[in-house]
C-alpha positions as CSV (number, residue, x, y, z in Angstrom):
1,M,-0.8,4.7,12.5
2,E,0.6,4.3,9.3
3,R,-1.0,1.3,7.3
4,Q,0.8,-1.5,5.8
5,E,-0.2,-2.3,2.2
6,K,-1.2,-5.7,1.4
7,D,0.6,-7.8,-1.0
8,Y,-0.8,-10.6,-3.3
9,T,1.8,-13.0,-5.1
10,F,0.6,-14.7,-7.9
11,T,1.8,-17.7,-9.9
12,V,1.1,-16.9,-13.6
13,Y,1.3,-19.7,-16.2
14,R,2.0,-19.0,-20.0
15,T,2.4,-22.3,-21.3
16,I,2.0,-25.7,-20.1
17,Q,5.6,-25.5,-19.1
18,Q,6.3,-22.1,-18.0
19,S,5.2,-19.7,-15.3
20,V,6.4,-16.4,-13.1
21,Q,5.9,-15.3,-9.9
22,V,4.2,-11.6,-9.7
23,T,3.3,-9.8,-6.5
24,V,0.7,-6.9,-7.1
25,T,-0.2,-4.4,-4.1
26,N,-3.5,-4.0,-3.3
27,V,-4.8,-0.4,-3.9
28,W,-7.7,1.2,-2.7
29,Y,-8.8,4.4,-4.3
30,G,-5.5,4.9,-5.5
31,Y,-3.8,4.0,-2.3
32,P,-1.9,0.7,-0.9
33,S,-4.5,-0.9,1.4
34,D,-4.0,-3.4,4.1
35,R,-7.7,-4.5,3.9
36,E,-8.8,-7.7,2.8
37,V,-10.2,-8.1,-0.9
38,D,-13.5,-10.1,-2.0
39,G,-13.7,-12.6,-4.8
40,R,-14.1,-10.0,-7.5
41,E,-11.3,-8.0,-6.5
42,L,-8.9,-10.8,-6.2
43,E,-10.0,-11.7,-9.6
44,Q,-9.0,-8.0,-10.8
45,L,-5.6,-8.3,-9.1
46,A,-5.0,-11.8,-11.0
47,N,-5.9,-9.9,-14.2
48,E,-3.2,-7.5,-13.1
49,A,-0.6,-10.0,-12.4
50,E,-1.3,-11.7,-15.8
51,H,-0.9,-8.3,-17.4
52,Q,2.2,-7.6,-15.6
53,A,3.7,-10.8,-16.2
54,G,3.1,-10.6,-19.9
55,E,5.6,-6.9,-19.7
56,L,8.5,-9.5,-18.3
57,P,11.2,-10.8,-20.6
58,D,11.7,-14.3,-21.2
59,G,14.5,-15.0,-19.0
60,D,12.0,-14.1,-15.9
61,W,9.9,-17.2,-16.7
62,K,10.9,-20.7,-15.3
63,S,10.2,-23.9,-16.7
64,E,8.0,-26.7,-15.0
65,E,5.2,-29.0,-15.6
66,V,1.8,-28.1,-15.4
67,D,-1.8,-29.3,-16.4
68,T,-3.6,-26.3,-17.3
69,I,-2.9,-22.4,-17.3
70,Y,-4.0,-20.3,-14.5
71,A,-3.2,-18.0,-12.1
72,L,-2.7,-18.9,-8.3
73,F,-2.7,-16.2,-5.2
74,E,-0.5,-16.5,-1.9
75,T,-0.8,-13.8,0.7
76,V,2.7,-12.1,2.0
77,E,2.6,-12.3,5.9
78,E,5.0,-10.4,7.2
């Protein structure tokens, strides 16, 4: 049986008014994984999302109002 990879979507904020959504695949020992992650691993995925967001062009960022700068996550359900 083929395992389905688990993706996590993070909303990354770079200023008070700009954000972008980035989807990061959970990787375990170099391979996509469907297993649940713990708090430490989720933090690593959030850091990866922030890194990927930093590589995106300005046109990919949307403007909105936020109070603080942080990353939120949502799991992608299929």
